[in-house]
C-alpha positions as CSV (number, residue, x, y, z in Angstrom):
1,X,120.0,-3.9,-107.4
2,X,118.4,-7.2,-106.4
3,X,115.4,-8.8,-107.9
4,X,113.5,-11.7,-106.3
5,X,111.1,-13.5,-108.6
6,X,108.4,-15.8,-107.2
7,X,105.0,-17.3,-108.0
8,X,105.9,-20.1,-110.3
9,X,104.4,-23.5,-110.0
10,X,102.6,-26.3,-111.6
11,X,99.2,-25.5,-113.2
12,X,96.9,-27.2,-115.7
13,X,96.4,-25.9,-119.1
14,X,93.8,-23.1,-119.1
15,X,94.7,-22.1,-115.6
16,X,96.3,-18.9,-114.2
17,X,99.3,-17.8,-112.2
18,X,100.7,-14.5,-111.1
19,X,104.4,-14.0,-110.9
20,X,105.9,-11.3,-108.7
21,X,109.3,-9.6,-109.0
22,X,110.3,-7.7,-105.8
23,X,113.1,-5.2,-106.4
24,X,115.5,-3.6,-104.0
25,X,115.1,-0.3,-105.9
26,X,112.5,1.7,-107.8
27,X,110.7,-0.1,-110.6
28,X,110.1,3.0,-112.7
29,X,112.9,2.0,-115.0
30,X,112.5,-0.4,-117.8
31,X,111.3,-3.7,-116.3
32,X,110.5,-6.9,-118.1
33,X,109.7,-10.5,-117.9
34,X,111.6,-13.0,-120.0
35,X,111.3,-16.8,-120.2
36,X,113.5,-19.6,-121.2
37,X,112.1,-23.0,-122.1
38,X,114.4,-26.1,-122.2
39,X,116.6,-26.1,-125.2
40,X,115.5,-22.7,-126.3
41,X,116.8,-19.2,-126.1
42,X,115.6,-16.7,-123.5
43,X,112.8,-14.6,-125.0
44,X,111.0,-11.4,-124.0
45,X,107.5,-12.0,-122.7
46,X,106.3,-8.6,-121.6
47,X,107.9,-5.2,-120.7
48,X,107.2,-1.9,-119.1
49,X,109.1,0.7,-121.1
50,X,110.6,3.8,-119.5
51,X,107.8,5.8,-121.1
52,X,105.3,3.6,-119.2
53,X,104.1,1.9,-122.4
54,X,104.0,-1.9,-122.5
55,X,104.8,-4.5,-125.1
56,X,104.2,-8.2,-125.3
57,X,105.3,-11.2,-127.2
58,X,102.8,-12.1,-129.8
59,X,102.4,-15.5,-128.2
60,X,101.1,-14.1,-125.0
61,X,99.1,-11.1,-126.2
62,X,95.6,-11.1,-124.7
63,X,96.6,-13.7,-122.1
64,X,99.3,-12.1,-120.0
65,X,99.4,-8.7,-118.4
66,X,102.4,-6.9,-116.9
67,X,101.7,-4.5,-114.1
68,X,103.6,-2.9,-111.3
69,X,103.2,-1.4,-107.8
70,X,105.6,1.4,-107.5
71,X,105.2,1.7,-103.7
72,X,105.9,-2.0,-103.2
73,X,108.7,-2.0,-105.8
74,X,107.2,-5.0,-107.4
75,X,106.4,-6.0,-111.0
76,X,103.8,-8.6,-111.7
77,X,103.0,-10.9,-114.6
78,X,99.4,-12.1,-114.6
79,X,99.2,-15.2,-116.8
80,X,95.8,-16.5,-117.8
81,X,94.7,-19.3,-120.2
82,X,98.1,-20.9,-119.8
83,X,99.2,-23.4,-122.4
84,X,101.8,-26.2,-122.2
85,X,104.1,-24.1,-124.4
86,X,104.2,-21.5,-121.7
87,X,106.3,-23.9,-119.6
88,X,109.6,-22.2,-118.9
89,X,111.7,-20.5,-116.3
90,X,110.5,-17.0,-116.0
91,X,113.0,-14.2,-115.2
92,X,112.4,-10.6,-114.4
93,X,114.8,-7.9,-115.6
94,X,115.4,-4.3,-114.7
95,X,117.5,-2.0,-116.8
96,X,119.1,1.1,-115.2
97,X,121.2,3.3,-117.5
98,X,123.0,0.7,-119.6
99,X,123.1,-2.1,-117.0
100,X,120.7,-5.1,-116.9
101,X,119.8,-6.7,-113.6
102,X,118.2,-10.2,-113.5
103,X,116.2,-12.1,-110.9
104,X,116.9,-15.7,-110.2
105,X,114.0,-17.1,-112.2
106,X,110.9,-19.0,-111.2
107,X,109.7,-22.2,-112.9
108,X,106.3,-22.3,-114.5
109,X,105.1,-25.8,-115.6
110,X,101.8,-26.1,-117.5
111,X,100.5,-29.6,-117.8
112,X,98.2,-30.7,-120.7
């Protein structure tokens, strides 16, 4: 399984970005976006559960939306009303059975 994350960049506070995670396999499994800010632990941002439900970190609820295109094998993270504290490297993850697969990360920098 290979995951390729893209879409990061520099944006001003209040702006938007859409991250993409292209997978080499089906994205019907559990898929998620995590982020890791400098000096902090990696944290869950948003996830698609295997039952198709979604969950979000409290800090991004109402601003971020996870979605997926099954045919394109791609998971997206639409990020609106970005804040400087959203600055981090964003990683996508896919879980198949008991194995977690990670993308390489894409950097999001939000300037104030």
